[in-house]
C-alpha positions as CSV (number, residue, x, y, z in Angstrom):
1,M,97.8,132.6,158.0
2,D,96.7,132.0,161.6
3,N,96.9,128.5,161.2
4,E,97.8,125.7,159.0
5,N,94.3,125.0,158.0
6,R,93.3,128.5,157.0
7,K,93.6,129.8,153.6
8,P,95.4,132.9,152.6
9,V,93.4,135.8,151.4
10,H,95.3,137.8,148.8
11,H,94.6,141.6,148.8
12,Y,94.4,141.9,145.1
13,I,92.6,138.6,144.2
14,P,89.0,139.0,145.2
15,N,88.0,135.4,144.9
16,S,90.5,134.4,147.3
17,V,88.2,135.6,150.2
18,P,86.2,132.5,151.5
19,E,82.9,134.2,151.6
20,V,83.3,135.4,147.8
21,Q,84.1,131.9,146.9
22,R,81.1,130.3,148.8
23,R,78.7,132.8,146.9
24,M,80.4,132.0,143.6
25,L,79.8,128.2,144.2
26,E,76.3,128.8,145.2
27,E,75.7,130.9,142.0
28,I,76.7,128.0,139.7
29,G,75.3,125.2,142.0
30,A,78.4,123.5,143.0
31,D,79.3,122.4,146.4
32,S,83.0,122.7,146.3
33,I,85.9,123.9,143.9
34,E,86.7,120.2,143.3
35,E,83.5,119.8,141.4
36,L,84.7,122.1,138.8
37,F,87.5,119.5,137.9
38,E,85.5,116.4,138.0
39,L,85.8,115.9,134.3
40,I,89.4,115.4,134.6
41,P,90.3,111.8,135.6
42,E,91.3,111.6,139.2
43,D,94.5,110.0,138.6
44,L,95.5,112.9,136.6
45,R,94.9,115.4,139.4
46,F,97.4,116.3,141.9
47,G,95.9,115.6,145.5
48,G,98.7,116.4,147.7
49,R,100.4,119.7,149.0
50,L,102.8,121.5,146.5
51,N,106.1,121.6,147.8
52,I,106.4,125.5,147.8
53,P,107.1,128.1,150.3
54,E,104.2,129.8,152.4
55,P,102.8,132.8,150.4
56,L,104.3,136.3,150.9
57,L,101.1,138.4,151.6
58,D,102.7,141.9,151.8
59,E,104.1,143.8,148.8
60,Y,107.4,144.7,150.4
61,S,108.2,140.9,151.3
62,L,107.3,139.8,147.9
63,S,109.4,142.6,146.2
64,R,112.4,141.8,148.4
65,H,112.1,137.9,147.8
66,M,111.7,138.6,143.8
67,K,115.0,140.8,144.0
68,Q,116.9,138.2,145.8
69,L,115.9,135.7,143.0
70,L,116.7,138.0,140.2
71,D,120.1,139.0,141.7
72,R,121.1,135.4,141.2
73,N,121.1,135.7,137.5
74,V,124.0,136.7,135.4
75,S,123.0,138.8,132.3
76,C,124.9,139.7,129.1
77,D,125.4,143.0,131.0
78,E,128.0,141.3,133.3
79,N,129.2,138.8,130.9
80,L,130.1,138.9,127.2
81,C,127.7,136.8,125.2
82,F,128.3,134.9,121.9
83,L,125.4,132.5,122.3
84,G,123.9,131.5,119.0
85,G,120.8,129.7,118.1
86,G,118.4,132.1,117.0
87,I,117.9,134.4,120.1
88,C,121.0,136.6,119.9
89,Q,122.1,139.7,121.6
90,H,121.3,143.1,119.6
91,Y,121.3,146.7,120.6
92,V,118.0,148.0,121.6
93,P,117.7,151.8,121.0
94,A,116.3,153.5,124.2
95,V,113.5,154.9,122.0
96,C,112.0,151.4,121.4
97,D,111.7,150.9,125.2
98,E,110.2,154.3,125.7
99,I,107.5,153.7,123.2
100,V,106.4,150.1,123.9
101,H,106.0,151.1,127.4
102,R,103.6,153.9,126.8
103,S,100.1,153.0,128.4
104,E,98.3,153.0,125.0
105,F,100.5,150.2,123.9
106,L,101.5,148.4,127.1
107,T,97.7,147.4,127.8
108,A,95.2,144.7,127.7
109,Y,95.5,141.5,125.4
110,A,95.0,141.8,121.6
111,G,93.2,145.1,121.4
112,T,89.9,146.1,120.1
113,G,88.3,149.1,118.4
114,Y,86.7,150.7,121.5
115,E,90.2,150.8,123.3
116,D,92.5,151.6,120.5
117,H,94.7,154.5,121.0
118,G,97.0,154.4,118.1
119,R,97.8,150.7,118.5
120,F,96.1,149.7,115.2
121,Q,97.9,152.4,113.3
122,A,101.2,151.5,114.9
123,I,100.6,147.9,113.9
124,F,99.9,149.1,110.3
125,E,103.0,151.0,110.1
126,Y,105.0,148.1,111.3
127,A,103.5,145.9,108.7
128,S,104.1,148.5,105.9
129,M,107.8,148.7,106.8
130,I,108.4,144.8,107.2
131,G,106.5,144.8,103.7
132,E,109.0,146.9,102.2
133,L,111.9,145.0,103.7
134,V,110.8,141.7,102.5
135,D,109.3,142.9,99.2
136,R,105.9,141.8,99.9
137,D,102.5,143.6,100.2
138,V,100.7,141.9,102.8
139,V,102.1,141.2,106.2
140,T,100.3,139.8,109.3
141,V,100.2,141.0,112.8
142,P,102.9,139.3,114.6
143,T,102.6,135.8,115.4
144,Y,103.9,133.9,118.6
145,D,107.3,133.6,117.2
146,G,109.1,132.7,113.8
147,S,108.5,128.9,114.2
148,M,104.8,129.5,114.3
149,A,105.1,131.7,111.3
150,A,107.0,128.8,109.3
151,A,104.5,126.4,110.3
152,T,101.5,128.5,109.6
153,A,102.8,129.2,106.2
154,L,103.2,125.5,105.5
155,R,99.6,124.8,106.5
156,M,98.6,127.8,104.2
157,A,100.5,126.2,101.2
158,A,98.8,122.9,101.6
159,R,95.5,124.5,101.5
160,I,96.5,126.7,98.5
161,T,97.7,123.7,96.6
162,G,95.5,121.0,97.9
163,R,98.5,118.8,98.6
164,G,99.6,117.1,101.6
165,R,103.5,116.8,101.7
166,V,106.0,119.6,102.8
167,L,109.8,119.8,102.6
168,V,112.1,121.5,105.2
169,P,115.9,121.5,105.8
170,E,117.6,119.1,107.9
171,L,119.8,121.7,109.1
172,L,117.1,123.4,111.0
173,S,116.8,124.7,114.6
174,P,115.8,121.5,116.6
175,D,113.0,123.8,118.3
176,R,111.7,125.0,115.0
177,S,111.7,121.5,113.4
178,S,109.8,120.3,116.6
179,I,107.2,123.0,116.3
180,V,106.7,122.7,112.5
181,R,106.2,118.8,112.9
182,N,103.9,119.3,115.9
183,Y,101.7,122.0,114.2
184,C,101.5,120.1,110.8
185,T,100.7,116.6,112.1
186,P,98.9,114.6,111.1
187,A,97.4,116.9,108.3
188,L,100.6,117.1,106.4
189,W,103.8,114.8,106.1
190,V,106.8,116.7,106.7
191,E,110.2,115.3,105.2
192,S,113.7,116.7,105.6
193,V,116.1,117.7,102.8
194,R,119.6,116.8,103.5
195,Y,122.4,119.5,103.6
196,D,125.8,119.5,102.0
197,R,128.6,118.8,104.6
198,K,130.9,121.0,103.1
199,T,128.9,124.2,102.4
200,G,125.9,123.8,104.7
201,F,123.9,124.4,101.6
202,L,120.6,122.5,100.8
203,D,121.4,119.4,99.0
204,L,119.9,120.0,95.5
205,D,120.2,116.3,94.4
206,H,118.3,115.3,97.5
207,L,115.8,117.8,97.0
208,K,115.0,116.8,93.4
209,S,114.7,113.3,94.6
210,L,111.9,114.3,97.1
211,L,110.0,116.6,94.8
212,G,106.7,115.5,93.2
213,D,103.2,116.3,92.3
214,D,102.0,115.9,96.0
215,V,104.5,118.6,97.4
216,A,102.8,121.8,98.7
217,A,105.9,123.6,99.7
218,V,109.5,123.8,100.0
219,Y,110.7,125.7,103.1
220,F,114.3,126.9,103.5
221,E,116.1,129.8,105.5
222,V,118.5,132.5,104.5
223,P,120.7,132.6,106.5
224,N,119.8,129.0,107.7
225,Y,120.2,127.9,111.4
226,A,124.2,127.7,110.9
227,G,124.3,131.2,109.9
228,V,124.9,130.0,106.3
229,I,123.7,132.4,103.4
230,E,122.1,129.8,101.0
231,S,123.3,130.7,97.5
232,H,120.9,128.6,95.5
233,G,117.6,130.4,96.5
234,D,116.8,130.9,92.7
235,E,117.4,127.2,91.9
236,I,115.5,125.9,94.9
237,S,112.4,128.0,94.2
238,S,112.6,127.1,90.4
239,L,112.6,123.5,91.5
240,A,109.7,124.0,93.6
241,H,107.6,125.9,91.1
242,E,108.3,123.1,88.5
243,V,106.2,120.8,90.4
244,G,103.5,123.3,91.4
245,A,104.8,123.7,94.8
246,L,105.2,127.0,96.6
247,S,108.4,128.4,97.8
248,I,108.5,129.6,101.5
249,V,111.8,131.4,102.8
250,G,112.4,132.1,106.5
251,V,114.8,135.1,107.3
252,D,116.4,137.2,109.8
253,P,115.1,140.5,108.9
254,I,118.0,142.4,110.1
255,S,120.1,140.7,107.5
256,L,117.9,142.3,104.6
257,G,119.9,145.5,104.6
258,V,122.7,143.5,102.8
259,L,120.9,140.5,101.5
260,A,118.3,140.4,98.7
261,P,114.7,139.9,99.7
262,P,113.3,136.5,99.1
263,P,111.0,137.3,96.4
264,Q,113.9,138.4,94.3
265,Y,115.0,134.7,94.2
266,G,111.5,133.3,93.9
267,A,110.0,133.0,97.2
268,D,106.1,133.1,97.4
269,I,105.7,133.5,101.2
270,V,108.3,135.1,103.5
271,T,108.3,134.3,107.3
272,G,110.8,135.4,109.9
273,E,111.5,136.1,113.5
274,L,111.5,139.7,114.8
275,G,113.8,139.4,117.8
276,S,116.6,141.3,116.1
277,L,114.6,144.3,115.5
278,G,114.7,146.4,118.8
279,I,113.6,143.6,121.1
280,H,115.4,142.4,124.2
281,M,116.3,138.8,124.5
282,F,114.3,138.5,127.8
283,Y,115.5,135.1,128.6
284,G,114.4,133.7,125.4
285,G,111.0,135.4,125.6
286,G,111.5,138.6,123.1
287,R,109.8,136.5,120.4
288,G,107.5,137.5,117.5
289,G,107.1,136.2,113.9
290,F,105.5,137.3,110.6
291,I,104.0,136.0,107.5
292,A,104.3,138.0,104.4
293,T,102.6,137.2,101.0
294,P,101.5,138.8,97.7
295,D,98.3,140.8,97.9
296,E,96.3,138.0,96.0
297,E,93.1,136.3,97.3
298,R,94.4,132.8,97.2
299,Y,97.0,133.8,99.8
300,V,95.3,136.3,101.8
301,S,92.1,134.1,102.2
302,E,94.3,131.4,103.8
303,I,96.0,133.8,106.2
304,P,94.6,132.9,109.8
305,N,96.3,135.8,111.4
306,R,94.8,139.2,111.8
307,L,95.8,141.9,109.2
308,F,95.6,145.6,109.7
309,G,94.7,147.9,106.8
310,I,93.8,151.6,106.1
311,A,90.7,153.0,105.0
312,P,89.1,156.6,104.7
313,T,86.5,157.5,107.5
314,V,83.1,159.2,106.9
315,D,84.7,162.3,108.1
316,K,87.6,162.1,105.5
317,A,90.1,161.1,108.0
318,W,92.1,157.8,108.0
319,G,91.0,154.7,109.9
320,F,92.9,151.6,110.7
321,G,91.5,148.1,111.5
322,D,91.1,144.4,110.7
323,V,91.1,143.4,107.0
324,A,88.9,140.4,106.1
325,W,88.2,139.6,109.7
326,E,85.5,137.0,108.6
327,R,88.4,134.6,107.5
328,T,89.9,134.4,111.0
329,S,89.4,131.9,113.7
330,F,88.3,134.8,115.9
331,A,85.2,135.1,113.6
332,K,84.7,131.5,112.5
333,R,85.8,129.7,115.7
334,E,85.7,126.0,115.4
335,A,84.7,126.3,111.8
336,S,87.9,128.0,110.8
337,K,90.7,126.5,108.4
338,D,93.3,127.3,111.1
339,F,93.2,128.4,114.6
340,V,95.2,131.5,116.1
341,G,95.7,132.2,119.6
342,T,98.2,134.3,121.4
343,M,99.9,137.0,119.2
344,A,102.9,139.2,119.8
345,S,101.8,142.6,118.8
346,L,103.7,144.7,121.2
347,W,106.9,143.4,119.6
348,G,105.5,144.4,116.3
349,I,105.3,147.9,117.5
350,A,109.0,147.7,118.9
351,A,110.1,146.3,115.4
352,G,108.3,149.1,113.8
353,V,110.0,151.8,115.9
354,Y,113.3,150.1,115.1
355,L,112.9,150.2,111.4
356,A,111.6,153.8,111.3
357,L,114.5,154.9,113.4
358,M,117.2,152.9,111.3
359,G,115.7,153.6,107.8
360,P,117.1,151.9,104.8
361,R,120.7,153.3,105.2
362,G,120.7,152.3,108.9
363,M,119.7,148.7,108.0
364,Q,122.4,148.5,105.5
365,E,125.1,149.6,108.0
366,V,124.0,147.3,110.6
367,G,123.9,144.3,108.1
368,E,127.4,145.1,107.1
369,T,128.7,145.5,110.5
370,I,127.3,142.1,111.5
371,M,128.8,140.3,108.5
372,L,132.2,141.8,109.0
373,R,132.4,141.3,112.6
374,S,131.2,137.6,112.4
375,A,133.7,136.7,109.8
376,Y,136.5,138.5,111.9
377,A,135.5,136.4,114.9
378,A,135.6,133.3,112.9
379,S,138.9,133.9,111.5
380,M,140.3,134.7,114.8
381,L,139.0,131.4,116.2
382,D,140.2,129.5,113.3
383,E,143.9,130.6,113.9
384,I,143.8,128.8,117.3
385,P,145.1,125.1,117.1
386,G,142.5,122.5,117.6
387,V,139.5,125.0,116.4
388,F,137.9,125.0,113.1
389,A,135.8,127.9,112.3
390,P,133.5,128.3,110.5
391,V,132.7,124.6,110.1
392,F,130.9,125.4,106.5
393,D,132.9,126.9,103.5
394,S,130.3,129.5,102.8
395,P,129.4,133.0,103.4
396,H,127.9,133.7,106.8
397,F,125.5,136.2,108.5
398,G,125.9,136.6,112.3
399,E,126.1,133.0,113.2
400,F,128.5,130.3,112.5
401,M,129.4,126.9,113.7
402,V,132.8,126.2,115.6
403,R,134.3,122.8,115.8
404,L,136.8,121.4,118.4
405,D,139.2,119.1,116.9
406,L,141.1,117.9,119.9
407,P,141.0,114.3,121.3
408,G,138.3,114.0,124.1
409,A,137.6,117.9,123.8
410,T,133.8,118.9,124.4
411,V,132.1,122.0,123.8
412,A,130.3,121.5,127.2
413,R,133.7,121.8,128.9
414,L,134.6,124.7,126.8
415,N,131.4,126.5,127.6
416,D,132.1,125.9,131.4
417,A,135.5,127.2,131.2
418,L,134.5,130.2,129.3
419,L,131.7,130.8,131.9
420,K,134.3,131.0,134.8
421,R,135.9,133.8,132.6
422,N,132.6,135.8,132.4
423,I,131.9,134.6,128.7
424,F,128.8,133.0,127.5
425,G,130.1,130.6,124.8
426,G,128.2,129.2,121.8
427,A,125.2,126.9,122.0
428,D,126.3,123.3,122.1
429,V,124.6,121.6,119.2
430,S,126.8,118.5,119.1
431,A,123.9,116.3,120.3
432,D,121.6,117.8,117.5
433,F,124.1,117.3,114.7
434,P,126.5,114.5,115.8
435,E,127.7,114.0,112.4
436,L,129.5,117.4,112.7
437,G,131.5,116.3,115.8
438,Q,131.8,118.7,118.9
439,V,130.4,121.9,117.4
440,S,129.0,125.0,118.9
441,L,126.8,127.9,117.4
442,M,128.2,131.2,118.0
443,C,126.8,134.4,117.1
444,V,128.5,138.0,116.6
445,T,126.4,141.0,116.0
446,E,126.8,144.7,116.0
447,V,127.2,144.8,119.7
448,H,130.5,143.0,119.7
449,S,133.7,145.1,119.4
450,A,137.0,143.8,118.0
451,E,138.0,144.0,121.7
452,D,135.4,141.8,122.7
453,I,136.3,139.2,119.9
454,G,140.0,139.2,121.0
455,V,139.1,138.6,124.5
456,L,136.9,135.6,123.4
457,A,139.8,134.3,121.1
458,S,142.3,134.7,123.9
459,A,140.2,132.9,126.4
460,V,139.6,130.0,124.0
461,E,143.3,129.6,123.3
462,E,144.1,129.7,127.1
463,I,141.5,127.2,127.9
464,L,142.6,124.7,125.0
465,R,146.3,125.0,126.2
466,S,145.4,124.2,129.8
467,G,143.5,121.1,128.7
468,E,140.3,121.8,130.5
469,V,137.9,120.9,127.4
470,Q,139.6,117.4,127.6
471,G,138.7,117.0,131.2
472,G,142.0,117.8,132.6
C-alpha cells in the first residue's frame, strides 16, 4: 500500500480493484458497499479498524508467515497423544490420502452430474460398505459430523411417529448434547436419562419412568462417551418399542469389527462419526457423520440428506446419482421438512477407501487391538497409587475415564505436567461431570504400542510422586 488511505489490491481477488468495485456498485444501483449492509442494525456493525497486521500482498511473504505460525504447533507426531473425547488418533493408511487428493474428488463444493468424474460412484460404494458394517440398507451422504447425524435422526423420528419428546443419555459428549438440543429446540422436548454411577450404563429404572406415548425416540451410544460398551441394548430398544418409540443408536464404526451392529439389538436408525475411518484429526476438523435406516418409505421419505443409488443407463452401463431428490431441501427449499447445508462428502470417500482396504478381517483385527490395548492401559494406570482406572466397572472400547483420588489433585495440573514431558493427556471432563470428581477421558487406539503405554504410566506415577498435581 502506498499510504494509509489506499486499500490493498489482491492479485487473486478481482473485486478488490477499486474500479471493479465501482462498476459493480453502479450495476446494482448502490453508492457504497455500506449500503449493502443497511438492513443490519448499526449498533451491530463494527465501525472501527480491525486490530490485525497489514496484508501480505506477495505469495512468498504470506507462505513464510503461515509456516512460522504452523511451526508453533506441537502435533501428535512430536508428542504421544492419549486425548479422548470423540476425536482420537488413528492410523491413516497412505492410500486414503492419495485417493482423496485426486483432482476428481478434491474439487468444488457438493458435486453435480455435469462435473462428476467418479465421485458419485465413490460415495455409493462408501454408503454400501457402511451399510454392510451397520447392517442397514440405506446410508446417507456424510453429514457435517456425527452430532448433526444424531440430531437429524431424532428430528426424523419425531416426524415418523408424530410425537414431540426424545430421550438422550446424560452421559453424553457436552458438544453433542449442545448440538442436539440446539437442533431440536423448540420443535422437540429433549430429556436426559441418568446413568448408573458404578457401570456407566443407562439407568433403566429412570428410562422406564420417562417413557410414555409422547416419546418419539430413545437415543443411546455403543460405546458411549466414556467408552463404556452398553450391554443392555436389547432391553433399551424393547422398552422404546413397547411405547411406540424408535430406537436410535450412535456408534463408532471402527468398533463394529468386534461389536454387534445395532440392528441386532433392536436399533431402528443407526448414526455415527466417520473420523476413525481413514481421516486425520486435523485439529478437530476431520469430521463426518452418517445416518443409516431400513429401506422403507416411512424412513427414507424423512431423510433430509442426499442419498446416492445405482441404476442401469440407456446404453446398458451403470449410472450413479441422487435417489428421491424431491424430498431434500435442495429441491423443496423453504417448503422442506428439514434443512441440510454443508456435507462432508470427501470424508465419505476416505472412509470408503479405508473400509475397502481393511475388509472384514482387518476391521476385526483393528477392533481387537484397540480393546486389548485400552484395557492394558487402564490396568497399568490403575496400579498407580492415587489413580482409579477405569472409573466405570464395565467393558470399554478405546476410551475410558481415569479419576485422581489424591487430596487437592487436579486433572488440569496433571495434563500440564504431562505436556512438559511431551505427552497429551486425557480430556479434562471434571467440570462436565462434577459428580465423578477429578476425571479425565483417555483414549488408546491401534497407534499406541505397549512401550507408549508404559511411558504414559511411568510419567503419571512420577508426576504424582512429585506432588505437581496437588499444586506443589
